[in-house]
A tleap script that builds the chain and sets N, CA, C and O, in Angstrom:
source leaprc.protein.ff14SB
mol = sequence {
  NMET ALA ALA VAL LEU LEU PRO CYS LEU ALA
  VAL ALA ALA ASP ASP GLN SER GLY LEU PRO
  LEU PRO ARG PHE VAL THR THR ARG SER ASN
  PRO ILE ASN VAL ARG VAL GLY PRO GLY THR
  ASN TYR ASP VAL ALA TRP VAL TYR VAL LYS
  ALA GLY THR PRO VAL GLU ILE ILE GLN GLU
  PHE ASP THR TRP ARG LYS ILE ARG ASP ALA
  ASP GLY SER GLU GLY TRP LEU HIE GLN ASN
  LEU LEU ARG ALA GLY GLY ALA GLY LEU VAL
  ALA PRO TRP LYS ALA ALA ASP GLU THR ARG
  SER LEU SER PRO CALA
}
set mol.1.N position { 90.419 33.204 67.519 }
set mol.1.CA position { 91.346 34.313 67.606 }
set mol.1.C position { 91.321 34.917 69.011 }
set mol.1.O position { 92.377 35.265 69.540 }
set mol.2.N position { 90.145 35.050 69.628 }
set mol.2.CA position { 90.039 35.622 70.963 }
set mol.2.C position { 90.763 34.770 71.992 }
set mol.2.O position { 91.344 35.307 72.936 }
set mol.3.N position { 90.741 33.456 71.829 }
set mol.3.CA position { 91.423 32.568 72.770 }
set mol.3.C position { 92.933 32.767 72.721 }
set mol.3.O position { 93.619 32.538 73.717 }
set mol.4.N position { 93.448 33.180 71.598 }
set mol.4.CA position { 94.881 33.428 71.470 }
set mol.4.C position { 95.262 34.751 72.123 }
set mol.4.O position { 96.339 34.850 72.710 }
set mol.5.N position { 94.411 35.764 72.037 }
set mol.5.CA position { 94.719 37.083 72.581 }
set mol.5.C position { 94.571 37.168 74.092 }
set mol.5.O position { 95.313 37.921 74.723 }
set mol.6.N position { 93.658 36.438 74.695 }
set mol.6.CA position { 93.412 36.536 76.122 }
set mol.6.C position { 94.639 36.212 76.970 }
set mol.6.O position { 94.915 36.967 77.902 }
set mol.7.N position { 95.387 35.151 76.717 }
set mol.7.CA position { 96.580 34.913 77.531 }
set mol.7.C position { 97.611 36.038 77.390 }
set mol.7.O position { 98.291 36.364 78.363 }
set mol.8.N position { 97.738 36.626 76.223 }
set mol.8.CA position { 98.686 37.721 76.020 }
set mol.8.C position { 98.274 38.945 76.822 }
set mol.8.O position { 99.129 39.629 77.387 }
set mol.9.N position { 96.982 39.231 76.881 }
set mol.9.CA position { 96.499 40.373 77.645 }
set mol.9.C position { 96.740 40.165 79.130 }
set mol.9.O position { 97.073 41.111 79.844 }
set mol.10.N position { 96.577 38.944 79.598 }
set mol.10.CA position { 96.800 38.666 81.017 }
set mol.10.C position { 98.259 38.912 81.393 }
set mol.10.O position { 98.533 39.445 82.468 }
set mol.11.N position { 99.184 38.541 80.540 }
set mol.11.CA position { 100.600 38.757 80.812 }
set mol.11.C position { 100.926 40.240 80.785 }
set mol.11.O position { 101.688 40.713 81.629 }
set mol.12.N position { 100.371 40.987 79.839 }
set mol.12.CA position { 100.646 42.417 79.724 }
set mol.12.C position { 100.103 43.188 80.926 }
set mol.12.O position { 100.699 44.183 81.338 }
set mol.13.N position { 98.976 42.740 81.496 }
set mol.13.CA position { 98.384 43.439 82.628 }
set mol.13.C position { 99.180 43.217 83.917 }
set mol.13.O position { 99.088 44.021 84.844 }
set mol.14.N position { 99.954 42.139 83.982 }
set mol.14.CA position { 100.731 41.817 85.176 }
set mol.14.C position { 102.107 42.455 85.066 }
set mol.14.O position { 103.079 41.791 84.703 }
set mol.15.N position { 102.189 43.751 85.383 }
set mol.15.CA position { 103.420 44.514 85.197 }
set mol.15.C position { 104.153 44.693 86.526 }
set mol.15.O position { 104.583 45.799 86.851 }
set mol.16.N position { 104.298 43.611 87.296 }
set mol.16.CA position { 104.990 43.674 88.572 }
set mol.16.C position { 106.485 43.784 88.328 }
set mol.16.O position { 106.987 43.311 87.309 }
set mol.17.N position { 107.189 44.399 89.246 }
set mol.17.CA position { 108.608 44.658 89.060 }
set mol.17.C position { 109.461 43.407 89.206 }
set mol.17.O position { 110.522 43.319 88.589 }
set mol.18.N position { 109.029 42.445 89.998 }
set mol.18.CA position { 109.836 41.271 90.260 }
set mol.18.C position { 110.881 41.515 91.342 }
set mol.18.O position { 111.635 40.605 91.685 }
set mol.19.N position { 110.936 42.726 91.881 }
set mol.19.CA position { 111.875 43.060 92.949 }
set mol.19.C position { 111.300 42.605 94.288 }
set mol.19.O position { 110.083 42.484 94.432 }
set mol.20.N position { 112.165 42.353 95.263 }
set mol.20.CA position { 111.675 41.849 96.549 }
set mol.20.C position { 110.832 42.884 97.298 }
set mol.20.O position { 111.053 44.091 97.193 }
set mol.21.N position { 109.869 42.377 98.049 }
set mol.21.CA position { 109.028 43.214 98.907 }
set mol.21.C position { 109.209 42.762 100.338 }
set mol.21.O position { 109.343 41.559 100.564 }
set mol.22.N position { 109.221 43.635 101.304 }
set mol.22.CA position { 109.236 45.085 101.139 }
set mol.22.C position { 110.620 45.572 100.739 }
set mol.22.O position { 111.609 44.857 100.895 }
set mol.23.N position { 110.684 46.806 100.218 }
set mol.23.CA position { 111.954 47.443 99.878 }
set mol.23.C position { 111.813 48.949 100.065 }
set mol.23.O position { 110.707 49.489 100.045 }
set mol.24.N position { 112.950 49.619 100.248 }
set mol.24.CA position { 112.933 51.049 100.529 }
set mol.24.C position { 113.332 51.851 99.296 }
set mol.24.O position { 114.244 51.477 98.558 }
set mol.25.N position { 112.632 52.955 99.091 }
set mol.25.CA position { 112.875 53.879 97.982 }
set mol.25.C position { 112.654 55.293 98.511 }
set mol.25.O position { 112.331 55.476 99.684 }
set mol.26.N position { 112.828 56.291 97.649 }
set mol.26.CA position { 112.551 57.674 98.026 }
set mol.26.C position { 111.613 58.304 97.005 }
set mol.26.O position { 111.498 57.845 95.869 }
set mol.27.N position { 110.951 59.365 97.439 }
set mol.27.CA position { 110.089 60.098 96.513 }
set mol.27.C position { 110.962 60.887 95.543 }
set mol.27.O position { 112.019 61.394 95.919 }
set mol.28.N position { 110.516 60.986 94.303 }
set mol.28.CA position { 111.315 61.571 93.235 }
set mol.28.C position { 111.133 63.085 93.098 }
set mol.28.O position { 112.099 63.794 92.818 }
set mol.29.N position { 109.940 63.579 93.287 }
set mol.29.CA position { 109.663 64.994 93.021 }
set mol.29.C position { 108.718 65.540 94.087 }
set mol.29.O position { 108.379 64.844 95.045 }
set mol.30.N position { 108.303 66.770 93.914 }
set mol.30.CA position { 107.332 67.351 94.823 }
set mol.30.C position { 106.451 68.337 94.064 }
set mol.30.O position { 106.930 68.929 93.098 }
set mol.31.N position { 105.240 68.540 94.427 }
set mol.31.CA position { 104.494 67.744 95.394 }
set mol.31.C position { 104.051 66.408 94.784 }
set mol.31.O position { 103.973 66.264 93.564 }
set mol.32.N position { 103.768 65.448 95.645 }
set mol.32.CA position { 103.320 64.124 95.206 }
set mol.32.C position { 102.025 63.788 95.941 }
set mol.32.O position { 101.968 63.824 97.171 }
set mol.33.N position { 100.989 63.460 95.174 }
set mol.33.CA position { 99.714 63.039 95.754 }
set mol.33.C position { 99.769 61.559 96.105 }
set mol.33.O position { 100.023 60.721 95.239 }
set mol.34.N position { 99.533 61.239 97.359 }
set mol.34.CA position { 99.410 59.850 97.791 }
set mol.34.C position { 97.931 59.521 97.783 }
set mol.34.O position { 97.125 60.245 98.368 }
set mol.35.N position { 97.577 58.439 97.128 }
set mol.35.CA position { 96.162 58.108 96.922 }
set mol.35.C position { 95.728 56.934 97.793 }
set mol.35.O position { 96.554 56.156 98.271 }
set mol.36.N position { 94.419 56.823 97.988 }
set mol.36.CA position { 93.881 55.747 98.817 }
set mol.36.C position { 93.792 54.427 98.070 }
set mol.36.O position { 93.559 53.389 98.689 }
set mol.37.N position { 93.970 54.440 96.758 }
set mol.37.CA position { 93.945 53.232 95.946 }
set mol.37.C position { 94.871 53.369 94.760 }
set mol.37.O position { 95.376 54.458 94.490 }
set mol.38.N position { 95.105 52.270 94.043 }
set mol.38.CA position { 96.064 52.259 92.933 }
set mol.38.C position { 95.504 52.820 91.625 }
set mol.38.O position { 95.194 52.058 90.709 }
set mol.39.N position { 95.375 54.134 91.533 }
set mol.39.CA position { 94.898 54.762 90.306 }
set mol.39.C position { 94.548 56.219 90.545 }
set mol.39.O position { 94.298 56.633 91.677 }
set mol.40.N position { 94.533 56.998 89.459 }
set mol.40.CA position { 94.224 58.422 89.579 }
set mol.40.C position { 92.749 58.680 89.870 }
set mol.40.O position { 92.374 59.798 90.222 }
set mol.41.N position { 91.916 57.664 89.728 }
set mol.41.CA position { 90.496 57.827 90.028 }
set mol.41.C position { 90.222 57.715 91.534 }
set mol.41.O position { 89.097 57.957 91.970 }
set mol.42.N position { 91.233 57.352 92.334 }
set mol.42.CA position { 91.079 57.290 93.787 }
set mol.42.C position { 91.384 58.652 94.405 }
set mol.42.O position { 92.142 59.444 93.845 }
set mol.43.N position { 90.786 58.912 95.559 }
set mol.43.CA position { 90.989 60.181 96.267 }
set mol.43.C position { 92.434 60.331 96.745 }
set mol.43.O position { 93.140 59.347 96.966 }
set mol.44.N position { 92.847 61.579 96.897 }
set mol.44.CA position { 94.165 61.889 97.446 }
set mol.44.C position { 94.061 61.816 98.970 }
set mol.44.O position { 93.220 62.479 99.577 }
set mol.45.N position { 94.927 61.003 99.581 }
set mol.45.CA position { 94.932 60.848 101.037 }
set mol.45.C position { 95.747 61.954 101.691 }
set mol.45.O position { 95.320 62.534 102.689 }
set mol.46.N position { 96.917 62.249 101.134 }
set mol.46.CA position { 97.775 63.336 101.598 }
set mol.46.C position { 98.775 63.654 100.508 }
set mol.46.O position { 98.820 62.973 99.483 }
set mol.47.N position { 99.584 64.694 100.724 }
set mol.47.CA position { 100.543 65.157 99.718 }
set mol.47.C position { 101.928 65.250 100.358 }
set mol.47.O position { 102.093 65.864 101.412 }
set mol.48.N position { 102.927 64.633 99.709 }
set mol.48.CA position { 104.319 64.850 100.110 }
set mol.48.C position { 104.780 66.148 99.469 }
set mol.48.O position { 104.603 66.345 98.267 }
set mol.49.N position { 105.369 67.030 100.258 }
set mol.49.CA position { 105.797 68.322 99.735 }
set mol.49.C position { 107.315 68.406 99.561 }
set mol.49.O position { 107.828 69.434 99.119 }
set mol.50.N position { 108.028 67.349 99.900 }
set mol.50.CA position { 109.481 67.355 99.784 }
set mol.50.C position { 109.955 66.096 99.075 }
set mol.50.O position { 109.575 64.986 99.448 }
set mol.51.N position { 110.777 66.269 98.065 }
set mol.51.CA position { 111.372 65.126 97.363 }
set mol.51.C position { 112.430 64.491 98.262 }
set mol.51.O position { 112.999 65.149 99.133 }
set mol.52.N position { 112.683 63.209 98.038 }
set mol.52.CA position { 113.713 62.507 98.791 }
set mol.52.C position { 113.225 61.895 100.088 }
set mol.52.O position { 114.029 61.445 100.904 }
set mol.53.N position { 111.912 61.874 100.287 }
set mol.53.CA position { 111.357 61.272 101.495 }
set mol.53.C position { 111.456 59.753 101.398 }
set mol.53.O position { 110.982 59.172 100.421 }
set mol.54.N position { 112.061 59.093 102.390 }
set mol.54.CA position { 112.155 57.635 102.331 }
set mol.54.C position { 110.812 56.981 102.635 }
set mol.54.O position { 110.120 57.370 103.576 }
set mol.55.N position { 110.455 55.990 101.836 }
set mol.55.CA position { 109.236 55.214 102.043 }
set mol.55.C position { 109.547 53.740 101.762 }
set mol.55.O position { 110.548 53.409 101.126 }
set mol.56.N position { 108.684 52.887 102.242 }
set mol.56.CA position { 108.827 51.447 102.059 }
set mol.56.C position { 107.736 50.961 101.118 }
set mol.56.O position { 106.556 51.215 101.363 }
set mol.57.N position { 108.101 50.272 100.054 }
set mol.57.CA position { 107.104 49.663 99.160 }
set mol.57.C position { 106.693 48.343 99.790 }
set mol.57.O position { 107.530 47.480 100.054 }
set mol.58.N position { 105.385 48.194 100.032 }
set mol.58.CA position { 104.899 46.983 100.678 }
set mol.58.C position { 104.001 46.135 99.775 }
set mol.58.O position { 103.690 44.988 100.097 }
set mol.59.N position { 103.586 46.715 98.631 }
set mol.59.CA position { 102.722 45.980 97.700 }
set mol.59.C position { 102.823 46.619 96.330 }
set mol.59.O position { 103.119 47.809 96.216 }
set mol.60.N position { 102.576 45.825 95.276 }
set mol.60.CA position { 102.582 46.333 93.905 }
set mol.60.C position { 101.292 45.925 93.208 }
set mol.60.O position { 100.785 44.820 93.397 }
set mol.61.N position { 100.775 46.839 92.401 }
set mol.61.CA position { 99.637 46.544 91.542 }
set mol.61.C position { 99.844 47.290 90.239 }
set mol.61.O position { 99.768 48.518 90.203 }
set mol.62.N position { 100.103 46.559 89.176 }
set mol.62.CA position { 100.350 47.151 87.877 }
set mol.62.C position { 101.516 48.144 88.017 }
set mol.62.O position { 102.605 47.737 88.423 }
set mol.63.N position { 101.327 49.400 87.703 }
set mol.63.CA position { 102.405 50.391 87.809 }
set mol.63.C position { 102.296 51.205 89.093 }
set mol.63.O position { 102.960 52.232 89.238 }
set mol.64.N position { 101.467 50.754 90.017 }
set mol.64.CA position { 101.250 51.460 91.279 }
set mol.64.C position { 101.921 50.712 92.423 }
set mol.64.O position { 101.988 49.483 92.430 }
set mol.65.N position { 102.417 51.482 93.390 }
set mol.65.CA position { 103.118 50.914 94.532 }
set mol.65.C position { 102.448 51.383 95.820 }
set mol.65.O position { 102.242 52.578 96.027 }
set mol.66.N position { 102.110 50.418 96.684 }
set mol.66.CA position { 101.584 50.768 97.995 }
set mol.66.C position { 102.787 51.012 98.896 }
set mol.66.O position { 103.683 50.175 99.001 }
set mol.67.N position { 102.791 52.168 99.542 }
set mol.67.CA position { 103.945 52.562 100.347 }
set mol.67.C position { 103.535 52.770 101.802 }
set mol.67.O position { 102.369 53.002 102.122 }
set mol.68.N position { 104.546 52.676 102.671 }
set mol.68.CA position { 104.384 52.985 104.093 }
set mol.68.C position { 105.482 53.974 104.451 }
set mol.68.O position { 106.647 53.767 104.113 }
set mol.69.N position { 105.107 55.056 105.141 }
set mol.69.CA position { 106.122 56.045 105.514 }
set mol.69.C position { 106.576 55.830 106.957 }
set mol.69.O position { 106.136 54.890 107.619 }
set mol.70.N position { 107.450 56.697 107.433 }
set mol.70.CA position { 108.035 56.552 108.765 }
set mol.70.C position { 107.001 56.654 109.879 }
set mol.70.O position { 107.221 56.141 110.977 }
set mol.71.N position { 105.870 57.314 109.606 }
set mol.71.CA position { 104.793 57.428 110.593 }
set mol.71.C position { 103.879 56.209 110.592 }
set mol.71.O position { 103.013 56.080 111.457 }
set mol.72.N position { 104.068 55.312 109.619 }
set mol.72.CA position { 103.212 54.137 109.507 }
set mol.72.C position { 102.016 54.339 108.603 }
set mol.72.O position { 101.212 53.422 108.438 }
set mol.73.N position { 101.875 55.521 108.010 }
set mol.73.CA position { 100.766 55.785 107.094 }
set mol.73.C position { 100.997 55.048 105.784 }
set mol.73.O position { 102.129 54.952 105.310 }
set mol.74.N position { 99.921 54.528 105.201 }
set mol.74.CA position { 100.006 53.773 103.956 }
set mol.74.C position { 99.162 54.412 102.873 }
set mol.74.O position { 98.094 54.958 103.151 }
set mol.75.N position { 99.644 54.344 101.627 }
set mol.75.CA position { 98.924 54.882 100.486 }
set mol.75.C position { 99.565 54.406 99.200 }
set mol.75.O position { 100.515 53.623 99.231 }
set mol.76.N position { 99.053 54.872 98.065 }
set mol.76.CA position { 99.492 54.410 96.751 }
set mol.76.C position { 100.131 55.536 95.957 }
set mol.76.O position { 99.626 56.659 95.931 }
set mol.77.N position { 101.258 55.222 95.304 }
set mol.77.CA position { 101.965 56.140 94.403 }
set mol.77.C position { 102.249 55.440 93.086 }
set mol.77.O position { 102.426 54.223 93.051 }
set mol.78.N position { 102.295 56.201 92.008 }
set mol.78.CA position { 102.708 55.649 90.720 }
set mol.78.C position { 104.207 55.392 90.774 }
set mol.78.O position { 104.943 56.146 91.411 }
set mol.79.N position { 104.662 54.338 90.113 }
set mol.79.CA position { 106.082 53.962 90.163 }
set mol.79.C position { 107.011 55.061 89.656 }
set mol.79.O position { 108.159 55.137 90.093 }
set mol.80.N position { 106.541 55.917 88.741 }
set mol.80.CA position { 107.386 56.997 88.211 }
set mol.80.C position { 107.674 58.089 89.243 }
set mol.80.O position { 108.560 58.918 89.032 }
set mol.81.N position { 106.941 58.098 90.347 }
set mol.81.CA position { 107.152 59.098 91.389 }
set mol.81.C position { 108.144 58.633 92.448 }
set mol.81.O position { 108.391 59.339 93.425 }
set mol.82.N position { 108.714 57.444 92.255 }
set mol.82.CA position { 109.646 56.861 93.209 }
set mol.82.C position { 110.974 56.571 92.542 }
set mol.82.O position { 111.037 56.354 91.332 }
set mol.83.N position { 112.051 56.567 93.346 }
set mol.83.CA position { 113.353 56.184 92.810 }
set mol.83.C position { 114.086 55.335 93.841 }
set mol.83.O position { 113.948 55.522 95.049 }
set mol.84.N position { 114.856 54.410 93.326 }
set mol.84.CA position { 115.674 53.574 94.197 }
set mol.84.C position { 116.797 54.421 94.754 }
set mol.84.O position { 117.275 55.345 94.097 }
set mol.85.N position { 117.203 54.116 95.925 }
set mol.85.CA position { 118.306 54.857 96.515 }
set mol.85.C position { 118.143 54.975 98.012 }
set mol.85.O position { 117.039 54.891 98.548 }
set mol.86.N position { 119.238 55.165 98.655 }
set mol.86.CA position { 119.222 55.232 100.103 }
set mol.86.C position { 118.888 56.611 100.622 }
set mol.86.O position { 119.266 57.624 100.034 }
set mol.87.N position { 118.197 56.634 101.694 }
set mol.87.CA position { 117.880 57.866 102.413 }
set mol.87.C position { 117.551 57.457 103.835 }
set mol.87.O position { 117.317 56.279 104.109 }
set mol.88.N position { 117.534 58.390 104.711 }
set mol.88.CA position { 117.216 58.084 106.098 }
set mol.88.C position { 116.542 59.253 106.768 }
set mol.88.O position { 116.497 60.362 106.235 }
set mol.89.N position { 116.027 58.989 107.931 }
set mol.89.CA position { 115.403 60.013 108.754 }
set mol.89.C position { 116.168 60.095 110.064 }
set mol.89.O position { 116.605 59.077 110.601 }
set mol.90.N position { 116.324 61.279 110.564 }
set mol.90.CA position { 116.964 61.471 111.852 }
set mol.90.C position { 115.875 61.771 112.865 }
set mol.90.O position { 115.119 62.732 112.717 }
set mol.91.N position { 115.801 60.949 113.885 }
set mol.91.CA position { 114.801 61.128 114.926 }
set mol.91.C position { 115.470 61.664 116.183 }
set mol.91.O position { 116.674 61.486 116.366 }
set mol.92.N position { 114.712 62.313 117.043 }
set mol.92.CA position { 115.289 62.794 118.302 }
set mol.92.C position { 115.825 61.631 119.130 }
set mol.92.O position { 115.273 60.531 119.105 }
set mol.93.N position { 116.896 61.886 119.855 }
set mol.93.CA position { 117.501 60.871 120.678 }
set mol.93.C position { 116.610 60.589 121.877 }
set mol.93.O position { 116.062 61.515 122.475 }
set mol.94.N position { 116.459 59.314 122.235 }
set mol.94.CA position { 115.675 58.925 123.399 }
set mol.94.C position { 116.566 58.149 124.347 }
set mol.94.O position { 117.413 57.362 123.925 }
set mol.95.N position { 116.365 58.380 125.624 }
set mol.95.CA position { 117.093 57.619 126.632 }
set mol.95.C position { 116.617 56.182 126.595 }
set mol.95.O position { 115.457 55.914 126.284 }
set mol.96.N position { 117.511 55.256 126.910 }
set mol.96.CA position { 117.166 53.834 126.902 }
set mol.96.C position { 116.058 53.537 127.899 }
set mol.96.O position { 115.217 52.673 127.651 }
set mol.97.N position { 116.048 54.247 129.029 }
set mol.97.CA position { 115.036 54.012 130.043 }
set mol.97.C position { 114.388 55.341 130.393 }
set mol.97.O position { 114.857 56.044 131.288 }
set mol.98.N position { 113.317 55.689 129.697 }
set mol.98.CA position { 112.640 56.962 129.942 }
set mol.98.C position { 111.707 56.906 131.135 }
set mol.98.O position { 111.144 57.928 131.527 }
set mol.99.N position { 111.534 55.735 131.716 }
set mol.99.CA position { 110.602 55.594 132.827 }
set mol.99.C position { 111.237 55.925 134.176 }
set mol.99.O position { 110.524 56.125 135.159 }
set mol.100.N position { 112.556 55.984 134.233 }
set mol.100.CA position { 113.208 56.267 135.516 }
set mol.100.C position { 113.023 57.745 135.882 }
set mol.100.O position { 112.885 58.599 135.007 }
set mol.101.N position { 113.023 58.012 137.118 }
set mol.101.CA position { 112.840 59.368 137.615 }
set mol.101.C position { 114.150 60.122 137.593 }
set mol.101.O position { 115.204 59.557 137.887 }
set mol.102.N position { 114.090 61.387 137.248 }
set mol.102.CA position { 115.294 62.222 137.237 }
set mol.102.C position { 115.506 62.892 138.583 }
set mol.102.O position { 116.565 63.479 138.809 }
set mol.103.N position { 114.540 62.824 139.477 }
set mol.103.CA position { 114.689 63.450 140.783 }
set mol.103.C position { 115.401 62.507 141.749 }
set mol.103.O position { 115.317 61.288 141.595 }
set mol.104.N position { 116.112 63.064 142.758 }
set mol.104.CA position { 116.813 62.202 143.707 }
set mol.104.C position { 115.829 61.377 144.537 }
set mol.104.O position { 114.702 61.802 144.788 }
set mol.105.N position { 116.263 60.217 144.950 }
set mol.105.CA position { 115.404 59.311 145.712 }
set mol.105.C position { 115.351 59.690 147.171 }
set mol.105.O position { 114.671 59.029 147.956 }
savepdb mol mol.pdb
quit
């Protein structure tokens, strides 16, 4: 009987989304604890205080998603704290060549 149940348990534990990686999503609510590992038993690395923050999912483990934000920071969120959808960040404009001097030659 145990030999019959073990393959079923292995399939149930593999709850990957099947969606392509990496992919972009946004945070669903606020505040959201970003953790150092995939589970509530891991420490909180930082907290998102605003919903709708765009992040990139770079890895999946069970119902947890490893994300990367615009600063390059990485951490883990539960899938229920994320939603599909487009969002963007507006960054300050930079000149194409910031190394040139603005003073006359």
